[in-house]
N, C-alpha and C positions, 0 to 999 in steps of 0.2 A: 719793321724790325721785330716786333713781337711775334708775328706769324713765322718769320724766319727762325727765330729762337725756338719756338714751339715745334716747328717741323724738323729742324736739324740739330737742336740741342747745343747750339753755339751762337754767339752774337754775331751779327753782320757788322763788320767794321770797314774802315776806308782801305786798309791794306790789301784786302782780297781784290778790291776793284783795281788798285794800282798794279798789283801783281798780274792779274788777269789781262789787263790792257797792255802791259809791258810784254807779256808772253805772246799775245796775239800779234803785236807789232814786230817782235823779233822773228816770229814764224813767217810773217809776210815779207819782211826785209831780211832775208837769210844772211846776206853779206855782213850785217852788223853782228850776227851771232856766230860768225865763223872765225877761223884763225889761220894764220900762215904757218905751214910746215914745210920748210925748205923752199922749194919752188912752186908748191901747190897751195891752193886755198881749200881748206877743209870746212865744209858746211855741216852744221849740226842739225839733226832732225828732232831735237828736244830742247827744252829751255829749263835751266836751273837758275833760280834767283835767290840772292841773299836778302834777308830782312834784318833790320837792327832791332835788338832786344835789350832793354835795360836790365842790368843785374846789379847786385850790391857792389861788385868789383868794377863796374863800368859797362860799356856797350859790347855786346857780342853779336856777330852776324852769322847765324846759322843759315844753311842752304835749304831751300825748298826744291826738291828734285822733281823733274817732269811736271812742272806746274802748268805747262801748256795743255795738259790732258786733264787737269783738275777742275772741279766746279768751284763756285764761290764758297760753298760750305766746306768742301775738302780743304781748300786753302786756309780758311779760318781755323779749322780743326788742326791742321798741320802747324800753323803759326802758334797756336795755343800749346801744342805738344812740345814744340821746339823751345818755346819760351819757358815752360816748366822745367825742361831738362837743363837749359842754360842757367836758370836761377838756382837749381839744386846743386850744380857743380861748381 
């Protein structure tokens, strides 16, 4: 953890592991990440995942866009950025 913090400037938490594993599973099983549009099934080639963030007014669930293409450090940084925005608004 300390090496990760020194290298990337952000703490390594559990959420990045959950998000990364979920994104990989959704890309592997694309039918779960698809939707029905009329008579067609539309498959997405990206993964967006919401994460819960506690704020003084309650929980907010900002979206991490294209998390399937992100590293653990990128995900942790994005969670931190979205959490700060959610708490300030």
